[in-house]
C-alpha positions, 0 to 999 in steps of 0.5 A: 586430889581428895579421895571419894568417900562412902561405900565405893571408896571403901571398895576401891580401898580394898581393891588397892590392897588386894593383889591384882589378878594378872595374866602371868599370875593366872598362868602360874596357877594354871600350870602349877609353877614350882615357884608358886607351890614353893611359895605355898610352903609345900615340901619338895617331894609333894611339889614333885608329885603335884607337878607330875600329876599336873603334867600328866593331865596337861598331856592328856588334855593336849592328846584329846585336843589333837584327836578332836582337831583331827576329827574336825578336819576329817568331818570338814573334808567329808563335808566338802566331798559331800557338797561336791557330790551334791553339786555333781548330782545337781548337774545330772540331767534326769530327763535325759537319763530317763530318755536313755533308759526308755530307749534301752528298754525299747531297743531290747524289746525290739531285738527280742521281737526280731529274734522271735520273728527270725526264728519263726521264718527259719523254722518255716524254711525261709531262705533269706530271713534278712530280706524278709525282715526288711520287707516285713518292716514294722507290719508284724504284730506281736503279743505282750510276750514278744511272740508273733500273733497268730503265727500260722495265719501269719506264715500262710500270708507271708508264704503267699506273698513271698513264695520265692523265699521258701523251700517247699517239701515234696507232697507226702514228704516226711520232713526229711531233708532229701524231700526238698526238690532239687536237681543235683546236676543243676548249678545254682547261680552265684547270687543264690548260693549263700557260700559265694561272695555275691550270695553270701548269707550266714543265716541260710548257711546255718539253715542248710547245714542243719537241715540238709548237710549234703546240699551244704557240701554241694553248695560249698563245692560250687562256691569253692569253699573248703 
């Protein structure tokens, strides 16, 4: 076959003369093969130093690659974890959480109001605060701080409506527990005695023990409570 002439023919001729670059030769140059270095006419001690330096550089590069690979794996794991977390957050019902929070706040406010009302009734001599709280229901007005509005008029109205639920002090009394009218020889019915099974009332027990320890002893004795 007749060869092509011209510039391209000259280039091809040059390519044919030149030694082709193969993968094997490329690896030899990259890894500084001893045979390759000997072919350059280098002395043995020089070759040893070159190979040692090249080996050290290769080892360092492998270490860097291993480190980067570990970092990539860690970042990938973190990304997966973050994506899973985002998925969990997307499932959260924000409206439901807000509703629960509102209910919790309202519940605490209601408990505070009940505590304030119970304390006021007990202070005024109420014998059964649980009963009055039930009867009063939601009809009690409170201020912004959770206190009963106009407590004096409120208690006056409550005492008029539920007079039987309050112990009245004797006229001219000093506030001493002994001023409360009672017949020491009278036996209080079981349903009225806060220490009996029928009349059990912890609130009333505490009130009597604080305000009238002597009466508390009598009631305990009648109820056979030690």
